[in-house]
N, C-alpha and C positions, 0 to 999 in steps of 0.2 A: 812882558813876555816876548815882545817883538812880533814880527809878521813873517809869514813864510816867504822864502826867496823863490826865484825861478826854478832852481834845481829841485825844490820840494814839489812844485807842480809838475815838473818834467818827470820826476820819479813815479808819480801816480799815473801819468799818461803812458809812460813806457812800460808799466807793469802789464798792461793788457796784451800788447803784441808779444812781450816776453813770455806770458803765460801760454799763449797759443803755440809758441815755438817749443817751450819745454814740454807741453803735452804731446807734441809730435815726436820729440826725441826720446822720451822715457816711457816706461809702462804707465798706464793711466793712474794707478794707485800711487806709484812712486812719485810721479810728477805732481800729483795733487798735494801730497803731504809736504813735498819740498817747497812748493809755491805757497802753501798755507803758512808754513813756518817762516819762510823768507818775508812774506808780506806782513805778517803780524809783528815780527821782530824788528824789521828794518825800515819799513815805509814811514813817512813823517806823520806826526800828530798835528792837530790844529790846522790841517790843510784840506780844503774841500772845494768842489765845484758846485756853485749854486745854479740850478737849472729851473727856470720859471715853470711852475706847475708840477714840478717833480721834487722828490726829496734831495737834499744835498748829497753829493757823491764824495765820500771821504774814505779813509783807510778802512773803516769799520765795515763798509758794504762793498768796496771795490775789489778786495782781495778775492773773495769767493765768487763774485760775479765774473771776474776775469777767468777764474778756473772753469766756471760753467761754460763760458763762451769757448774756451779752448777745448773742452770736452765735446761740445756740440760740433765744433769744426773737425774733430779728429775721430771720436768714438761715440757718436750720438746714440748708437744702439744700446750702449750700456745703461742709458736712462730707463730702458724697459725693465730693468731690475726693480724699479720702484713700484711696479704693479704688485698689489698685495697678494700673497700666496697663502697666508695663515691669518686667523682672526686677529692676532696681536698686531699684525702689520697694517690693519685698517686704522689703528689709533693715531699714528702720526698724521694721517690724512685728515682725520676728524679734528685734530688740534689745529692744523693749518686752515681748514675751512672755518673753524670757529674764530681763528685769528683774523681772517678776512672780514667775516661778518661783524665781529666785535669792533674793528677799526671804524667801519662805517657807522655803527651804532653810537660809538663815542663821539664822532663828528656831529651826528644829527642831534644828540642830546646835550650838546655844549655850544649851542648857538646863542645862548643868553649872555649878555654882557656881565662881567664881574669887575670890581674895582682893581685897577692897576695890572690887569692881565688882558690878553687878547681874546678874541672871539673866533670860534671855529666855523667853517663852512663845509658843505658837502665835498668841495674840492680838496679840503684838508684830509678828508677820509681817504681819498685816492692816494695822496702823498704818504699818509701814515701807513696805509696798507702795503705800498711798494717797499717802504723802508723796513717794515717789520718782516716781510718776506725775505728781503735780502739779508737782514741781520740774523734771522733764526732759521727759516725754512731752507734756504739755499745751501748753507754749509752743512746742515743736517742731511739733506738729500744727497749731497756729494759724498759724504762719508758712507752713507747707507748703500749707495749703488756701486761704489768703487772697492770697498774693503770686504772681501769674502773668504779669503784663503789664509792658510797658515803663513805662507810667504808674505802676504799683505800685512798680517799682524806684525811679523818681525820687521818688515820695512818701516812700518809706522813707529814702533818703539825705538828702533835704531836711529831713525831720522830725528826724532825728538831729542834724543841724547846727543847726537852729533851736532845739531844746531845749538843745543845748550852748551856744549863744550866750547864751540866757537864764541858764543855770546858771553861766556864766563870771562874771557880775556877783556872784553869791553867793560864788564861790571867791575872787575878788579881795578882797571885803570881809573874809572870814575870814582870808585870808593877811595882811591888815593888822591886824585887830582880834582875832584868835584864833578858833578854831572853837567858837562859842557858839550858833549858830542852832538846832541841834537841841535843846539844853537849854532855850533861851528859848521855843521853840514847843511842844515835846513833853514837857518836864520832866526829861529825862535826857540825858547825853552818849552819843553813839553809839559812842565809843571811849574808851580811857584817855587822859585829857587830856595826861599827860606825854609820850605818844608823838607829839604834834602839833608839838613844837618841833624845827625842822630848819633848818640853814644860817643860824643867826642870826635866824630868824623863825618863822612858823607855817605848818604844812601844812594846807590846808583839808580838812574832812571833810563839811561841809554836812549832807545828810540820808542819807549812805551809811555803810557799816560803818566804814571807815577812810579816812585820807587817801590811802592807796595805791589804794583802790577808785575814788576820785574821779580820781586821776591816770590810771589805766588807761582810765576812761570818757572822759576828755578826749583821750586818745590816739586812741580810736575816732572822736570828733568831728573831731579834726584830720585824720585819714586820710580821713574822708568828705568834708570840705571840699576837700581836694586832689583827690580823685577827681571831685568836681563841677566843679572848675576845669578839670581835664583833659578832661572830657566836655563842657565849655562849657554847663553848666547852672547858672543863677544862682539865688540865694536871694532872690526878689523883686527889689528894686532895689538890693540890697547889692552893691557891687563885689566881685568874686571874689578878686582878689589881695590887697587889704587885709584881707579876711576871713580868708584863710589865714594871713597874717602875724600877725594879732591872736590867732587861736586857737593858733598856735605859741608866742607869748609867754605865753599863759595856761597852756599845758602846762608850760613851763619853770617858771613861778611856782607850780605844784603841788608842786614840790620833791621829786620822786621820780626817783631815778637811773635805775631800770629803764624808767619811762615815757618819760623824755627820750631814752633810747637807742632805744626802740621808734620814737618819732617821728622821730629823726634817721636811722634806717634806712629808714623808709617814705617820707620826703619825696623823696629823689632817685629812688627806684624808681618812685613814682607819677608823677613829673614827666617822666621821660625814657624809661621802658621801655614796650614794647608790652603790650597787655592779655594776650596769650598768655604772655609772660614773667612778668608779675605773677602770673598764675594758677599758674605752675609754682614760683614762689617760695613761694606759699602751700602748695603741695603739699610742698615741701621742709621747711617749718616743721611741717606735719602729720606728716611722717615722723620729724622730730626728737622730737615729742611722743610718738609711739609707741615710738621706740627708747630714750628715756631710762629709763623704768621697767625695760625688759628688760635694758639694759646695767647698770643699778644692781643688779638682782637677781643678775646673773651676776658682778658684781664687776669688769667690764671698763671701767667709766666712769672717766676720769682725774680723780678727786676731788682727789688730792694735788697734781697739777700745777696745777689751777685754783686751789686755795687758795694755793699758793705765788705764782702770778702775781698774785692779788688782794692778797696781803700786800705785794708790791713796789710796787703802785700806791697802796694806802692801807691802813694797819694796821687801822683800825677796820672797813673793808669786808672785809678778809681774815678778821678774826676772826668777823664775822657769817656769812660763807660757810662757814667751817670749822665753826662751831657748827651750822649747818643740816645739813651733811653728816653730822656725828656723830649728830645726832638721827635723821636718816633711816636711818642704819645700824642703830640700836637698834630703831626702829619697823619697819624692814623685816624684821629677824630675827624679831620678834614676829609680823608678818603672815604670814610664810612657814611658821609653825607650822600655820596653817589657810589654805592658799593658794587654795582654790577658792571657798569661801563666806564666809571671813573670820570675825571675832570678833563682829560685830553692833554694837549701840549700847550705851548705858549705861556708857560709858567702859571697855568690855572690852578694846579694843586698846591701852590706855595701859600705861605701865611705872610701877610703884610701888616705893617703898622698903619692903622686906619687914617691917621692924620697926615703922615708924610709919605706913605707908599713904600717905605723901606722894607725890604724882604727880611723877615725875622727867622724863617726856618732854614735849617741846614740839613741837606739830604745826604745820607751815607749809604744805607743798605739798599741793594737793588730791589729787594722784594717790596719795600715801601714805595719805591719809584714806580714799579709796575702797578701796584695797587692804587696809587694815586692817579696815575695817568690813564690806565685802562681798566681799572676795577678788578674784581675777582676773575672775570673771564680772561683777561690778558695774563694775569698771574698764573692761572691754571694752565693756559696754553703754553706759555714759555717754560715753566717748570715741569710741565708734563713732557715736553720734548726733551728736556734736560735729564729727567730722572727715570723715565720709562725704560731706557736701555739698561740701567743698573739692575732693575728687577728681571729683565729678560736674561741678562748675563748670569745672574745667580741661578736661574733655572737651567741654563745651558751648560755651565761648567762641569757638573757631574757626568754629563753625557759626551764630553770631549775626550777622545781617546789618547791624545798626546799630552803628556804631563807638562811639557814646556809651554804648550799653548794654553793650558789651564792657568799657569802662573802669569803669563803675559796678559791674558784677558782679565784676570782678577786684578792685576796691577793697573791696567787701563781703567777698569771700573772704579778703583779707588781714586785715581787721578781725577776722573769726572766728578766723583762725590766730593772731593776736597774743593774743587772749583765751585760746586754748588753751595757748600757750607760757607765758603768765603763771601758769597753774595748776600748772606744775612747781615753781617756788619759793614760790608764794603760794597762799592759800586761795581759796574759792569765794565771790565777792562778790555776784553777782546772776545769776539765771537768765534775765535778758534776753538773754544770749548764745545760749540755746537757741531763743528766738524769732527771733533773727537767722539762726542756722544753719538753722532750718526754712524761713525765707524764702528763703535761698540755695538750698536743695534744690528748692523749688517753682519758683523763677525759672529755675534751671539746666535744669529739665526742660521748661519751657514756652517760653522765649524763642527757642530755635533754630527753632521752628515758626511764628514770627510774622513778618509783613512789616514793613519799616520804617515808622514813623509819620511823618506830615508834622508838622513843627515850625514855630512862628512865625518862627524865625530863617531858615528856608529855604522861603519860600512857593512855591507851584507857579507855573510860568511861564504867563502868559496865552497862550491860543491865538491864532495870527495871524488878523487879520480877512480875511474873504473879500471879493473884489471883487463888487459888485452885479451881478446877471445882466443881460445885454444885453436891451434891449426887443425883444420879438417883433414882426415886421412884421405889419400888418393882413392878414387873409385876404381874398382876392378874393371879391367878391359873386357869388353864383350865383342861378340861378332866373329867373323871369319879369321881375323888376324890373331885373336886371342886363342883360338883353337889350334892354330898352326904351331904354337910354341911348345 
C-alpha cells in the first residue's frame, strides 16, 4: 500500500489553521459543514501522528477537533447551547458519561495477559477515552450546538449535495482510470488495490477508506438531492431534476450493491411519501439496527434462511453473506465472554490459531467491533448517540410549520438511518455521520418553535393602495373682517 509522503502529513497539519480561518470567515454553521465535508472527503487515509500517552491523531479525529478549536477561537459562547433545556437533552450527556466510565472499566478489566494479544493498563483507559470522545462526542456536540434554524438546515443539505457534485467528477475519473488519486497525491493506496475491481471495471475510492465508503457517501448525497427537490430548494442555478438523475447515475457507477439498494429504496419514498411517513421509516430502520445485535446474540435471527435466499440469487453473493455470518458467530461467542466492558483494544477480541498465532477472525460489521472491544456498554452509547435524534425528529416533524423544513429534516433523518444500517454488515468509515446526527438532534429540538421564514419563491403580497383623502372644505372666516364683508 505504500507509506504517506510529506504532503499527506502537511495536509493534516494545515487543516487546523485552515479550520480556524474558515470559522472566522463564514457563519459558524456554514463553516462547520464545509470543513466537515472537506476533511472527510479530501484528507488522507492511513496517515497519523503518534503521540506518546495519547491516541493517534488521524483524519478520523482531527477534522472535528479542528472545527472545535476554530469554534472556541471565534464563537465559544455557542457551546452554551449544549446545556440541557428539556429531559431528552440529558440523554446525550448520559451516553457521554457512560462512554468515559466504560473506557476506564474496559482498561481495568483487561489487564490479564491473553495469547498473541496485548495487555491493557490504566493509561490505556485515558487514551481510549480521549479517542472515543473525539470520534463520537465532539462531532455530535458540534452539530447539536450549531444547527438550529431553517437556514442552517438548508445550508447543511445544500453543502452535502455541492460537495457530492464536486466529488462525483473524481469518482467518475477513478471508475474509468482505476483508483489512483490517493496514491498519486498522498503516496499510498487507501485500500487494497485488488478489492477495487468490480463488475468488469473499477470501483472508485478517491480519498476515503474503501470504495464502499464512497458508495455510501454518494447514497447520502443522492438522498439529500432528492429531499431538496421535494422541498423545492435549488442548488444555485442547477436544475433540480437533472441533478437528481445525474447523482443517481453516479451512485450506480460506484458499483456497490448495498448502496444501489439503499438509493433504490430511498428514491420512491422521498418522492411520494409525506414527511411524517418518511420519519417513521427512519424510526423503523433505527429499530432494525437495535434489534439485529439482540437477535443475533439470542440466536433468533434467520441467518440460514437469508444465506439460502442469497445463494439462489447469486452464488458469489451467497458465499459472502454466509462467510460474514460465520465470522460474526465466532466473534460474538468471544465477545459474550466479557459482555459488559468487552476485551479492549490491541487485538484482544480477535480469534487466533492456538499453535501458530495466526489471526483467524475477519471483522466486518461495526456493531460486532464495538461489542467485542467495549461490550454492551460501548455499543449502547455509540448507537444511542447515533439513533436518538431519529426518534426526536419523528416527534418534531408534525409540529414544524414549514413544509419544506419537514421534508428536509425527514431526508436528513433517513440519511442518518441508512448510515446506521450500513454499520451492521460493514465497518465504520467516517465519523461525519455523528456530525449529521448531532445536527439532526439540534434541528429537531429547535425547528418546531420557529415561525415560517419568507422565501424568494413566495414574496409577500403588496398591501392595497389607499384612496387619497377627500379635500377638506375651507373653514368660514370669523371675526371682525368677516363681518365687514
